[in-house]
DRENMI-615547 format. One record per residue: x, y negated, z negated of N, C-alpha, C, O in turn; residue in one letter. Coordinates in Angstrom, 1 decimal, decimal comma, m for minus. Last residue first. Layout:
<rs>
(r (X; Y; Z); (X; Y; Z); (X; Y; Z); (X; Y; Z); A) ...
</rs>
This chain:
<rs>
(r (m6,2; 22,3; 7,4); (m6,4; 23,8; 7,2); (m7,6; 24,4; 7,7); (m7,9; 25,6; 7,7); N) (r (m6,4; 19,4; 7,2); (m5,7; 19,8; 7,7); (m5,4; 21,2; 7,5); (m4,2; 21,5; 7,5); I) (r (m8,6; 18,8; 5,5); (m8,4; 17,5; 6,7); (m7,3; 18,4; 8,0); (m7,3; 18,2; 9,2); K) (r (m9,1; 20,2; 3,5); (m9,9; 20,0; 4,5); (m9,7; 19,1; 5,7); (m10,5; 18,8; 6,6); A) (r (m6,3; 19,7; 2,2); (m6,9; 21,2; 2,6); (m7,7; 20,9; 3,6); (m7,2; 21,3; 4,7); D) (r (m7,1; 17,2; 1,9); (m6,1; 17,8; 2,6); (m6,1; 19,0; 3,0); (m5,9; 19,2; 4,2); L) (r (m8,7; 17,4; m0,6); (m9,0; 16,5; 1,1); (m7,9; 17,3; 1,7); (m8,4; 18,3; 2,1); W) (r (m7,2; 19,4; m2,1); (m8,8; 19,5; m1,4); (m8,8; 19,0; m0,1); (m8,8; 19,6; 1,0); D) (r (m5,6; 17,3; m3,3); (m5,5; 19,0; m2,7); (m6,7; 19,2; m1,8); (m6,6; 19,1; m0,6); A) (r (m7,4; 15,3; m4,3); (m6,5; 15,3; m3,1); (m6,0; 16,5; m2,5); (m5,9; 16,6; m1,2); I) (r (m8,5; 17,0; m6,3); (m9,7; 16,1; m5,6); (m8,6; 15,9; m4,0); (m8,9; 16,3; m2,9); A) (r (m6,4; 17,3; m8,0); (m6,8; 18,9; m7,2); (m7,7; 17,8; m6,6); (m7,0; 17,8; m5,6); Q) (r (m5,5; 14,9; m8,9); (m4,8; 15,6; m7,9); (m5,1; 16,9; m7,3); (m4,5; 17,5; m6,5); A) (r (m7,5; 13,3; m10,7); (m7,0; 13,2; m9,2); (m6,6; 14,2; m8,1); (m7,0; 14,4; m6,9); H) (r (m6,4; 14,6; m13,1); (m7,7; 14,6; m12,6); (m8,0; 13,8; m11,1); (m9,1; 14,1; m10,6); K) (r (m3,9; 13,8; m13,0); (m3,8; 15,1; m13,1); (m5,5; 15,3; m12,9); (m5,8; 16,5; m12,5); D) (r (m3,7; 10,8; m13,6); (m3,4; 11,4; m12,3); (m3,3; 13,0; m12,0); (m2,7; 13,4; m11,0); F) (r (m3,7; 9,4; m15,4); (m5,2; 10,2; m14,9); (m4,8; 11,0; m13,9); (m5,5; 11,8; m13,5); T) (r (m1,6; 7,7; m15,6); (m1,9; 8,0; m16,8); (m3,1; 9,1; m16,4); (m3,4; 9,7; m17,4); M) (r (m2,1; 6,3; m12,7); (m1,2; 7,5; m13,1); (m1,4; 8,6; m14,4); (m1,3; 9,8; m14,4); F) (r (m4,3; 4,9; m13,7); (m4,7; 5,8; m12,3); (m3,5; 6,9; m12,7); (m3,7; 8,1; m12,8); L) (r (m3,1; 3,3; m15,4); (m4,3; 4,2; m15,6); (m4,8; 4,9; m14,8); (m5,7; 5,6; m15,1); G) (r (m1,5; 1,6; m14,2); (m1,0; 2,6; m14,8); (m2,1; 3,7; m15,3); (m1,9; 4,9; m15,5); L) (r (m3,3; 0,0; m12,3); (m2,5; 0,7; m12,0); (m1,8; 2,2; m12,7); (m1,7; 3,3; m12,2); H) (r (m6,4; 0,2; m14,0); (m5,4; m0,4; m13,2); (m4,3; 1,0; m12,9); (m4,3; 2,2; m13,2); G) (r (m9,7; 1,3; m13,0); (m8,8; 0,8; m13,8); (m7,9; 0,1; m13,1); (m8,2; m0,4; m12,0); G) (r (m11,6; 3,3; m10,9); (m11,9; 1,9; m12,0); (m10,7; 1,7; m13,1); (m11,1; 2,1; m14,2); Y) (r (m10,3; 4,2; m7,9); (m10,3; 3,8; m9,0); (m10,3; 3,1; m10,1); (m9,3; 2,5; m10,4); F) (r (m11,7; 4,8; m4,7); (m11,3; 3,9; m5,7); (m11,8; 4,0; m7,3); (m12,9; 4,0; m7,9); I) (r (m10,6; 6,1; m1,8); (m11,2; 6,6; m3,0); (m10,8; 5,2; m4,4); (m9,6; 5,0; m4,7); W) (r (m11,6; 6,2; 1,6); (m10,6; 5,3; 0,4); (m11,9; 5,8; m0,9); (m13,2; 5,9; m0,9); R) (r (m11,1; 6,2; 4,8); (m11,8; 6,8; 3,6); (m10,9; 6,5; 2,8); (m9,7; 6,4; 3,1); E) (r (m10,5; 3,3; 6,6); (m10,4; 5,1; 6,6); (m11,1; 5,3; 5,0); (m11,6; 4,5; 4,2); P) (r (m10,1; 0,6; 7,9); (m11,1; 1,0; 6,7); (m11,3; 2,7; 6,7); (m12,4; 3,2; 6,9); Q) (r (m8,0; 0,4; 9,3); (m9,3; 0,7; 10,1); (m10,3; 1,1; 9,4); (m11,2; 1,8; 9,9); G) (r (m6,0; m1,2; 7,8); (m5,8; 0,7; 8,8); (m7,1; 0,8; 9,0); (m7,3; 1,9; 8,4); A) (r (m6,7; m3,3; 6,9); (m5,4; m3,0; 8,1); (m5,3; m1,9; 9,0); (m4,9; m1,7; 10,1); R) (r (m7,9; m2,5; 4,5); (m8,9; m2,8; 6,0); (m7,6; m3,3; 7,5); (m7,8; m3,5; 8,7); E) (r (m6,2; m1,1; 3,1); (m7,2; m0,3; 4,1); (m7,8; m1,0; 5,0); (m8,1; m0,6; 6,1); W) (r (m4,5; m3,1; 2,7); (m4,3; m2,0; 3,9); (m5,1; m1,3; 3,9); (m5,0; m0,5; 4,9); L) (r (m6,7; m4,8; 1,6); (m5,7; m5,5; 3,0); (m5,0; m4,4; 3,4); (m4,6; m4,5; 4,5); L) (r (m6,6; m3,4; m1,2); (m7,5; m4,0; m0,3); (m7,2; m4,2; 1,2); (m7,9; m3,4; 1,9); D) (r (m4,2; m3,7; m2,0); (m4,5; m2,3; m1,6); (m5,7; m2,2; m0,8); (m5,9; m1,4; 0,1); G) (r (m4,2; m6,9; m2,2); (m3,3; m5,9; m1,1); (m3,8; m4,4; m0,9); (m3,7; m3,9; 0,2); F) (r (m6,0; m6,8; m4,9); (m6,1; m7,2; m3,3); (m5,4; m6,9; m2,2); (m6,0; m6,6; m1,1); E) (r (m4,5; m5,4; m6,5); (m5,6; m4,3; m6,1); (m5,9; m5,1; m4,6); (m6,0; m4,6; m3,5); A) (r (m1,1; m5,5; m6,8); (m2,2; m6,1; m6,8); (m3,6; m5,7; m5,7); (m3,6; m5,7; m4,5); P) (r (0,7; m3,6; m7,7); (0,1; m4,0; m6,7); (m1,1; m4,4; m6,6); (m2,1; m3,6; m6,4); V) (r (m0,2; m4,2; m10,6); (1,2; m4,1; m10,3); (1,7; m4,2; m8,6); (2,7; m4,7; m8,2); V) (r (m2,7; m4,1; m11,3); (m1,7; m5,6; m11,6); (m0,6; m5,3; m11,2); (0,3; m6,1; m11,5); A) (r (m5,8; m3,2; m10,1); (m4,4; m2,6; m10,2); (m3,5; m4,0; m10,3); (m3,6; m4,9; m9,5); D) (r (m8,7; m3,0; m10,9); (m7,9; m3,5; m11,3); (m6,6; m3,3; m11,2); (m6,1; m3,3; m12,3); F) (r (m9,3; m0,4; m8,6); (m9,7; m1,5; m8,9); (m9,0; m2,9; m9,3); (m8,7; m3,8; m8,5); K) (r (m6,4; 1,6; m7,5); (m6,7; 1,5; m8,7); (m7,6; m0,2; m8,5); (m6,9; m1,2; m8,2); A) (r (m6,6; 3,7; m4,4); (m6,0; 2,3; m5,3); (m7,1; 2,2; m6,5); (m8,3; 2,6; m6,5); H) (r (m6,2; 5,7; m1,7); (m6,7; 6,0; m3,2); (m6,0; 4,7; m4,1); (m4,8; 4,9; m4,4); V) (r (m6,6; 6,8; 1,4); (m6,3; 5,8; 0,4); (m7,1; 5,6; m0,8); (m8,3; 5,4; m1,0); I) (r (m6,0; 8,8; 3,9); (m7,1; 8,8; 2,4); (m5,5; 7,4; 1,6); (m4,3; 7,3; 1,5); L) (r (m6,4; 10,0; 7,0); (m5,9; 9,1; 6,0); (m7,1; 9,1; 4,6); (m8,3; 9,3; 4,5); L) (r (m7,3; 11,2; 9,3); (m6,5; 11,9; 8,3); (m6,0; 11,0; 7,6); (m4,8; 11,1; 7,7); N) (r (m8,5; 8,9; 10,9); (m9,6; 10,0; 10,1); (m8,6; 11,3; 9,6); (m9,1; 12,4; 9,5); D) (r (m6,2; 7,5; 11,7); (m7,6; 7,1; 10,7); (m8,3; 8,1; 10,1); (m8,6; 8,1; 8,9); H) (r (m2,8; 7,6; 11,0); (m4,2; 8,2; 11,3); (m5,7; 8,2; 11,0); (m6,2; 8,9; 10,2); P) (r (m2,0; 4,1; 11,2); (m1,9; 5,4; 10,3); (m3,0; 6,6; 11,0); (m4,0; 6,1; 11,4); L) (r (m1,2; 1,8; 12,5); (m0,9; 2,7; 13,5); (m0,8; 4,7; 12,4); (m0,1; 5,7; 12,6); E) (r (m2,2; m0,1; 11,2); (m3,6; 0,4; 12,2); (m2,6; 1,7; 13,0); (m3,1; 2,4; 13,9); P) (r (m0,2; m0,4; 9,1); (m1,0; 0,2; 8,7); (m2,1; 0,8; 10,0); (m2,7; 1,9; 9,9); A) (r (1,9; m1,6; 10,2); (2,4; m0,9; 10,5); (0,7; 0,3; 10,3); (0,4; 1,4; 10,8); L) (r (1,9; m4,5; 9,1); (2,0; m4,0; 10,5); (2,1; m2,7; 10,8); (2,4; m2,6; 12,0); H) (r (1,6; m4,0; 6,2); (1,2; m5,1; 7,1); (0,8; m4,3; 8,6); (m0,2; m3,7; 9,0); Y) (r (3,6; m2,2; 5,7); (2,3; m2,0; 5,6); (1,2; m2,9; 6,5); (0,4; m2,5; 7,4); P) (r (6,9; m3,6; 7,3); (5,9; m4,1; 5,9); (4,2; m3,2; 6,6); (3,7; m3,5; 7,7); D) (r (8,6; m3,9; 9,1); (8,0; m2,2; 8,6); (7,1; m2,4; 7,6); (6,5; m1,4; 7,1); R) (r (7,6; m6,3; 11,3); (8,7; m5,7; 10,2); (7,7; m4,2; 9,7); (6,6; m3,7; 9,9); S) (r (7,1; m9,1; 13,3); (7,3; m7,9; 13,3); (8,3; m7,5; 12,0); (9,3; m8,0; 11,7); P) (r (6,5; m12,3; 11,3); (7,4; m11,6; 11,7); (7,2; m9,8; 12,0); (7,1; m9,2; 10,9); Q) (r (4,1; m13,1; 10,2); (4,2; m13,2; 11,6); (5,4; m12,5; 11,9); (5,4; m12,0; 13,1); Q) (r (4,2; m12,9; 7,5); (3,5; m11,6; 8,3); (3,5; m12,4; 9,7); (2,5; m12,1; 10,3); L) (r (6,1; m15,0; 7,3); (6,7; m13,5; 7,0); (5,8; m12,8; 7,4); (6,2; m11,7; 7,8); Y) (r (4,3; m17,0; 7,4); (5,2; m17,2; 8,4); (6,1; m15,5; 8,1); (6,6; m15,0; 9,1); E) (r (2,9; m16,8; 5,4); (2,1; m16,8; 6,7); (3,3; m16,4; 7,2); (3,2; m15,2; 7,5); A) (r (4,6; m17,3; 2,9); (3,6; m16,0; 2,9); (3,2; m15,7; 4,3); (3,0; m14,5; 4,5); A) (r (5,6; m19,6; 3,3); (6,1; m18,8; 3,8); (5,9; m17,7; 4,1); (6,4; m17,0; 4,9); I) (r (2,7; m20,9; 2,7); (3,3; m21,2; 4,5); (4,8; m20,2; 4,5); (5,3; m20,0; 5,7); N) (r (2,9; m20,2; 0,0); (1,5; m20,0; 1,1); (2,2; m19,9; 2,5); (2,2; m18,9; 3,2); R) (r (5,0; m21,5; m0,8); (4,7; m20,3; m0,7); (3,5; m19,8; m0,1); (3,5; m18,6; 0,2); L) (r (3,9; m24,0; m0,2); (5,2; m23,8; 0,4); (5,3; m22,1; 0,1); (5,8; m21,5; 1,0); E) (r (1,9; m24,5; m1,9); (1,4; m24,4; m0,6); (2,8; m24,2; 0,1); (2,7; m24,3; 1,3); D) (r (2,8; m23,6; m4,4); (2,3; m23,0; m4,1); (1,8; m23,0; m2,8); (1,5; m22,0; m2,2); N) (r (6,7; m24,5; m4,1); (5,3; m25,0; m4,4); (4,5; m23,9; m4,2); (5,2; m22,9; m4,0); T) (r (9,4; m23,1; m5,5); (8,8; m23,4; m4,3); (7,4; m23,7; m4,8); (7,0; m23,3; m5,9); F) (r (12,0; m24,3; m7,6); (11,1; m23,3; m7,3); (9,9; m23,5; m6,2); (9,4; m24,7; m6,5); A) (r (15,5; m24,9; m7,2); (14,1; m25,4; m7,6); (12,7; m24,4; m7,2); (12,9; m23,8; m6,1); N) (r (17,7; m24,2; m6,4); (17,1; m23,5; m7,5); (15,7; m24,3; m7,8); (15,0; m24,0; m8,8); G) (r (18,8; m25,4; m4,1); (19,4; m25,9; m5,5); (18,5; m25,1; m6,6); (18,7; m25,5; m7,7); D) (r (17,7; m23,3; m2,2); (19,3; m23,7; m2,5); (19,7; m24,3; m3,9); (20,5; m23,8; m4,6); D) (r (14,1; m22,5; m3,8); (15,4; m23,4; m2,5); (16,6; m22,8; m3,3); (16,7; m22,1; m4,3); D) (r (12,9; m19,6; m5,1); (13,6; m20,8; m4,9); (14,3; m21,3; m3,8); (15,0; m20,6; m3,1); T) (r (10,6; m17,7; m6,4); (11,4; m18,2; m4,9); (11,4; m19,6; m5,7); (10,6; m20,3; m6,4); Y) (r (10,7; m15,3; m8,6); (10,1; m16,5; m8,6); (11,1; m17,0; m7,6); (12,3; m16,7; m7,7); R) (r (8,3; m12,1; m8,8); (9,4; m12,6; m8,2); (8,8; m14,4; m8,2); (7,7; m14,9; m8,0); W) (r (7,0; m10,3; m10,0); (6,7; m11,6; m10,3); (7,8; m12,4; m10,1); (8,3; m13,3; m10,8); K) (r (7,3; m7,4; m11,5); (7,8; m8,2; m10,4); (7,8; m9,4; m10,5); (8,7; m9,8; m11,3); T) (r (5,2; m6,1; m12,4); (6,3; m5,7; m12,7); (7,5; m6,7; m11,9); (8,6; m6,2; m11,9); F) (r (3,0; m8,0; m11,1); (2,6; m7,3; m12,6); (4,3; m7,3; m13,0); (4,7; m8,1; m13,8); A) (r (3,0; m9,0; m8,3); (3,1; m7,8; m9,1); (3,0; m8,1; m10,4); (2,8; m9,3; m10,4); G) (r (3,4; m11,3; m6,3); (2,4; m11,4; m7,7); (2,4; m10,1; m8,5); (1,7; m10,2; m9,5); K) (r (6,0; m11,0; m5,3); (5,7; m12,3; m5,6); (4,6; m12,2; m6,7); (4,7; m12,8; m7,8); R) (r (5,2; m8,5; m4,0); (6,3; m8,9; m4,9); (6,5; m9,8; m5,9); (7,0; m9,6; m7,0); I) (r (2,7; m8,6; m2,6); (3,2; m7,9; m3,7); (4,3; m8,0; m5,0); (4,3; m7,8; m6,3); I) (r (3,8; m10,6; m0,9); (3,2; m11,4; m2,0); (2,9; m10,4; m3,0); (2,8; m10,8; m4,2); D) (r (5,7; m8,9; 0,8); (6,1; m10,4; 0,0); (5,0; m10,8; m0,9); (5,5; m11,4; m1,9); F) (r (4,1; m6,9; 1,5); (5,1; m6,8; 0,2); (5,5; m8,4; 0,1); (5,7; m8,8; m1,1); M) (r (1,5; m6,0; 2,9); (2,3; m7,6; 2,5); (2,9; m7,7; 1,3); (2,5; m8,2; 0,3); N) (r (m0,5; m3,7; 1,1); (0,1; m4,6; 2,3); (0,6; m5,7; 2,2); (0,2; m6,5; 1,3); A) (r (m0,2; m0,6; m1,0); (m0,9; m2,2; m0,3); (0,0; m2,5; 1,0); (0,9; m1,8; 1,7); G) (r (m1,1; 1,9; m3,1); (m0,2; 1,3; m2,3); (m1,0; 0,1; m2,0); (m2,1; m0,3; m2,4); G) (r (m1,9; 3,7; m4,8); (m1,7; 2,5; m5,3); (m0,5; 1,9; m4,0); (0,7; 1,7; m4,2); A) (r (m1,5; 6,5; m2,4); (m1,8; 6,2; m3,7); (m1,3; 4,8; m4,3); (m0,1; 4,8; m4,4); V) (r (m2,0; 7,5; 0,9); (m1,7; 6,7; m0,2); (m2,3; 6,3; m1,3); (m3,4; 5,7; m1,4); L) (r (m1,2; 10,3; 2,8); (m2,4; 9,9; 1,9); (m1,1; 9,0; 1,0); (0,0; 9,4; 0,5); V) (r (m1,8; 11,5; 5,9); (m1,0; 10,6; 5,2); (m2,0; 10,3; 3,9); (m3,2; 10,0; 4,0); V) (r (m1,4; 14,9; 8,2); (m2,1; 13,4; 7,4); (m1,7; 12,7; 6,3); (m1,0; 13,4; 5,6); A) (r (0,5; 15,2; 10,2); (m1,1; 16,0; 10,6); (m2,0; 14,9; 9,3); (m3,0; 14,2; 9,5); D) (r (3,4; 14,4; 12,1); (2,5; 14,7; 10,5); (1,0; 14,8; 11,0); (0,6; 14,4; 12,1); V) (r (5,0; 14,4; 14,2); (5,1; 15,6; 13,2); (4,2; 15,8; 12,4); (4,1; 16,9; 11,8); D) (r (3,9; 11,9; 15,0); (4,1; 12,9; 16,0); (4,0; 14,5; 15,3); (3,4; 15,5; 15,6); E) (r (5,5; 9,8; 13,3); (4,2; 10,3; 13,3); (3,6; 12,0; 14,6); (2,7; 12,8; 14,4); K) (r (7,9; 9,3; 12,0); (7,6; 11,0; 12,5); (6,2; 11,1; 12,8); (5,6; 12,2; 12,7); M) (r (8,0; 6,7; 12,1); (9,2; 7,6; 12,6); (9,2; 8,5; 13,2); (9,8; 8,8; 14,3); E) (r (5,6; 6,0; 10,5); (5,9; 5,2; 11,8); (6,8; 6,4; 12,6); (6,3; 6,9; 13,6); H) (r (5,5; 7,0; 8,5); (4,6; 7,6; 9,5); (5,2; 7,2; 10,5); (5,3; 8,0; 11,4); Y) (r (7,5; 5,8; 6,8); (8,2; 7,1; 7,4); (6,9; 7,9; 8,8); (7,2; 8,9; 9,5); V) (r (6,0; 3,3; 7,2); (7,2; 3,0; 7,7); (7,8; 4,9; 7,9); (8,5; 5,2; 8,9); A) (r (3,9; 3,9; 5,3); (3,8; 3,5; 6,7); (4,8; 3,9; 7,5); (4,6; 4,7; 8,4); P) (r (5,8; 4,9; 2,8); (5,0; 5,8; 3,7); (4,5; 5,0; 4,9); (4,6; 5,8; 5,9); T) (r (6,7; 2,4; 1,4); (7,3; 2,9; 2,2); (6,6; 3,9; 3,2); (6,7; 3,7; 4,4); N) (r (4,1; 1,8; m0,3); (4,2; 1,2; 0,3); (5,7; 1,2; 1,4); (5,9; 0,3; 2,2); L) (r (4,0; 4,5; m1,9); (3,2; 4,3; m0,7); (3,3; 2,9; 0,1); (2,6; 2,7; 1,1); A) (r (6,1; 4,3; m3,3); (6,4; 5,3; m1,9); (4,9; 5,1; m1,1); (4,6; 5,5; 0,0); G) (r (5,4; 2,3; m5,0); (6,3; 2,2; m4,2); (6,5; 2,9; m3,6); (7,3; 2,5; m2,8); A) (r (3,0; 4,3; m5,0); (3,3; 3,7; m5,6); (4,5; 2,9; m4,8); (4,3; 3,1; m3,6); S) (r (3,6; 7,4; m3,3); (2,5; 6,8; m4,9); (3,3; 5,7; m4,7); (4,4; 6,0; m4,2); I) (r (2,5; 9,3; m0,3); (3,1; 7,9; m1,0); (2,1; 7,5; m2,2); (0,9; 7,3; m2,2); G) (r (3,2; 12,1; 1,6); (1,9; 11,8; 0,4); (2,9; 10,5; m0,3); (4,0; 10,8; m0,8); I) (r (2,1; 13,5; 4,4); (3,0; 12,1; 3,9); (1,7; 12,0; 2,7); (0,5; 12,0; 2,6); L) (r (2,2; 16,7; 5,6); (1,2; 15,4; 5,3); (2,3; 14,6; 4,6); (3,4; 15,1; 4,3); A) (r (1,8; 19,3; 7,9); (3,3; 18,5; 7,7); (1,8; 17,0; 7,1); (0,9; 16,5; 7,8); V) (r (1,2; 23,0; 8,6); (0,7; 21,3; 8,6); (2,0; 20,9; 7,6); (2,8; 21,5; 6,9); P) 
</rs>
């Protein structure tokens, strides 16, 4: 059996990997991922990129909303577009309810775009999820065993 497990930034890229090798993959686990990388980068606690025009002037919130909407209209390898392809019955999404690194709203968006597959919610933040990951690892391994063995 082959399983893809993406964690944090890896979870942002795992849907694209699945897209390329879906015939060979039996299950997918996404931990602390999300959909809509434009806004994840813009709003994430570690990135918070400042978008400016050619003259260095910051875009207004209305302009950023328009740019974000246009971004989502363009086909890409963003999890926003690829999540519907993920294997619904063999997909586990784990995310932190109060994640500020990959803001939780984008974890929710990933889950919705993937058709609301099984989801485990950690009641903490991004870093707390990883600081306690040893408490989740066995449950994830058990979930994988149940799905693909």
